[in-house]
N, C-alpha and C positions, 0 to 999 in steps of 0.2 A: 639527547632530547627525548623526553618521555611524552608520548601522545596518548590520550584516552579518547576513544570514539564512543559517543553516547547518542541515543536517539529516542524519540517518543515511540510509543508502542504501535503506531499506525504503519510502521515499516513492514510489518507482517513477515519478518524473518523467522525462520523456524528455530526452535530451541537448540537444535544441532548447530546451526550457523552462528547463533548468538554465542554459544559456548566455544565453538571453533575459533572465532575471531575476537573473543573476549570483549563483546559490546555490552555496554550497560544500557538497559532499556528502562525508560520512565513511562509508567502506564498512564493512559488517559483514564477518565472516569466514565462509567456507564451507569445511568440512572434507570432502574427498573421500578417504576412507581415511586414509592417513598424510600427505596433502598438505593444507595449509591455505592458502586463497587469499582475496584481497580481492574482495568482491562487486562486480560491474560493472567492475572493473579487470583482474582476473586470472582471473575465472571468470564465465561468462554462462549463461543458461538452457539453451542447447543442450548445454553441458558437463554439466549436471545430468541431462538426458535420456539422454545417452550413458552416464554413470556408472551410472544406475539400470538401463538395459538390460543392461549388462555384468555388474553385480554383484548386482542384485536388492535392493539396500539403498539407503536414502536418505542423502544427505549430511547433515551436521549444520551448523546455523548458530550463530554465537555473536556476542555484542555486541562493539563496539569496546571496547578496554580503556581504563582511566583515563588512561594515558600518551598514547594516541592523541588523546583528547579534550583533554587539557592542551596538547598540541602544536597542535591546531587552534585552540583559544581563545587561546593565547598569541600565535600568528601575527597574528590580527586585532586582539587587544588592543594589541599593540605598534605597530600601524598607526593606533591612535586610534579604533577602532570600539567601539561597544556591540554585543554579540552576542546574537541571539535564536536559540536552537538548538531543533530539533524532533526528538522521538524517537518510535519505535514505542511502542505501548501498553506501559505498565509491567507489564501482566499477561502479555505475551508474551515479554519480554526484560528483562535487567538494564541495557539501554542507557540508560534514563532515570535510573536510580539512579546509574550511573557518571557520567553527564553532570552531575548535581547536585553530586557530589563535586568534579569538575573545576572546575565553575563557582564553587564556594565558594573554591577555591584561587586562581583567576585574578582573580575579581571583575569586575563590570560585565557579567555573562553571565546571561541569563534563559533558563531551560529550560522548554519546553512539552511536557507529556505529551500526545501527540495522541489517546490513547485509541483508536487505530486502527492500521491498517497499509495498505500499498500506497497507492493514490491517495486513499483516505480520509484518510490522513496527508498526502498531497500537497495536498489541498484546504485543510487547515489551514496548511500551509507557504505556499501561494499567498495565503491571506488575510493572513498575516504580511507577505508582499511588498507587498500592496496598502496595508496600514496604514503600512508604512515609507515608501512613496511619498507618503503623505498627511502625512508629517512627525511621526508618532506616536513617542513615546519607547519604549525597550525595555520598560519596566514596563507602559506602555499596550498595547503589542502583545501581551505575554504575557497580560495580563488579558482582552483581547478574544478572543484565540485560545483561552484556557481555556474561555471561554463557548461558543465555536463547537463545541467537540469533541462536545458532546451532541446537536448538530443534524446531524452528518454521518450520512448513510445509506449504508452500505457493505455490499455483498453480492456473492456470486459463485455461479454455477451450475457444478457440477463434472461432467465427462463420466464419469469413472471414479473409484471410491473406492479404487483400488489404492494411490495415494500416501498417502491418509489412513490406510489400513490399515497400510502399511509404517511410517508415522510414529507408530503406536500410538494414533491418534485414533478408531479404531473396531475392534470385535472381528472375529475371523475369521468368526464366524457371520453377523454383520451384513454383512460384505463379501461373503460368498458369496451371501446372500439378495439383496442389492442388485444384484450382477452378474447373477444368474439372472433377476431381474425387470427388468433394464435400467433401474434407478432412477438418476436424476441429482439428487443433493441440492443444495439451495440453502444456502449457508453465509452467515450474517449476522454482522456485528460489532455487538454490543450491550454497552454499558457497558464497552468495552475488552476484551471476551472474544468468542471465536468460538462460535457456537451453530449447530446444525443446524435448519433451518426446513423449508419445503415440499420435498417430494420429487416430482420430475417423472419421467415415463416416456416413452421413445421415443428417436429419434435426436437427437443433441446439437444439430444445426443448428435443428431445429424447436423443441426444448426451450428453446433460448436465446431465440428470438423470443417464446415464450409467457411466459418469465420476464420479459422486458422489458415485455410487456403488463401483467403482474401488478404490476410495480413502478410503472408510470406511469399506468395507466388511471384516469381519474376523479379524479386528484389535483389539489388546489388549494393544497397546502401546500409546494410546492417552489420554492426560489429559482432563478430562471432566469438565473443568472450563468454558472456552469461546470457541465458534466456530463462525467465521464470514462467512456469505454469502455476498460476495461483487461482484457487477455486474455493467455493463454499459448498461443501457436502455434495460433490459430484460423484457420479457413478465411476468407480475405479477403472472399469473397462474403458470408459470414455476417456479418462485421463491418460490411460496407456495408449489409446489411439491417437491422442493429441501428441504425445511424445514420439510415436512412430511417424506421424505426419510431419513433424518438425524435422526429423532425421531424413525423411524422404525429400522434402522440399528444400531444405537448407542444411545439408550435412556439414559437420565440422565445428559445431559449437564446442567450446572447451567444457562448458557445464550447461546441462539442462536441469534446472532445479525446480522441484515441485514443492509448493507450500500451500497450507490451508489459510485462507484469509481470516483475519481477526475480527473483532467485534465491530469495528467501524464499517468495513465493507459489508459485513453481514447485515448490519442495521440498515444500510442504504439499499442493498440489492437482493437480499434473501438467498434461499438455497438454490443450488444448481446454477450458480453464476461461475463463469470461468474466463480468465484472461491470459494472454501471453504478453509478456512485458520484456522489452529489450532496449538496447542503445543503438541509435542511428550514427552513421559516420558523420 
């Protein structure tokens, strides 16, 4: 049985992981004014920062279209593979809906709604990779990954809410108040949706460490397989401190994986955003 794992680009897996596990990535589209480009192939996060600095507006992201998905699935189907495809949460994008339509047309394609984004989605993708390596069928992989989605704990702490404000996710009054008070919100993904959780105060480097403590301290319900440190242009020293703090508070992870967030998280949260993402028991 040949299984091919595919995912849309919002999973934020690094090029090294994509190559290591032979995952086929389908890019979302990012519109910078009149130009529309493929996420990760024709546009990268630095392009987002430059565009926002110059124009004061955020780019828009859009899902792969059905023909993109049909092309992807057809290619692997014709090579004799059963395909398991992973999408960003259906509450964030039409990517999942389009993938199910394409899957019905091609056949032998199983689509997983990750109920997540960024490496929260990436954790589900890598679980699919593990199951495929164990010889599970496409149907079994989908079933197990669907179960996993509710156990993913994904959150990020955001340095500035300017990007959230530009994207219409907080009011002008809230943005002004948060900036004056130097508040750094924690954004959680819960049941496929983003919510605002705890708000921190202070410089982002110290806030990030406090956030990591809050996420891990005293926990005994975390699966010590993989944990992601995913960030947007953070201070490398701070990222190293996060890794050290994880090892201090919760030693024994099989993998601590650092990735840089792609265009979707960058567009929503801006620079100096960092999250730790893992699986609960």
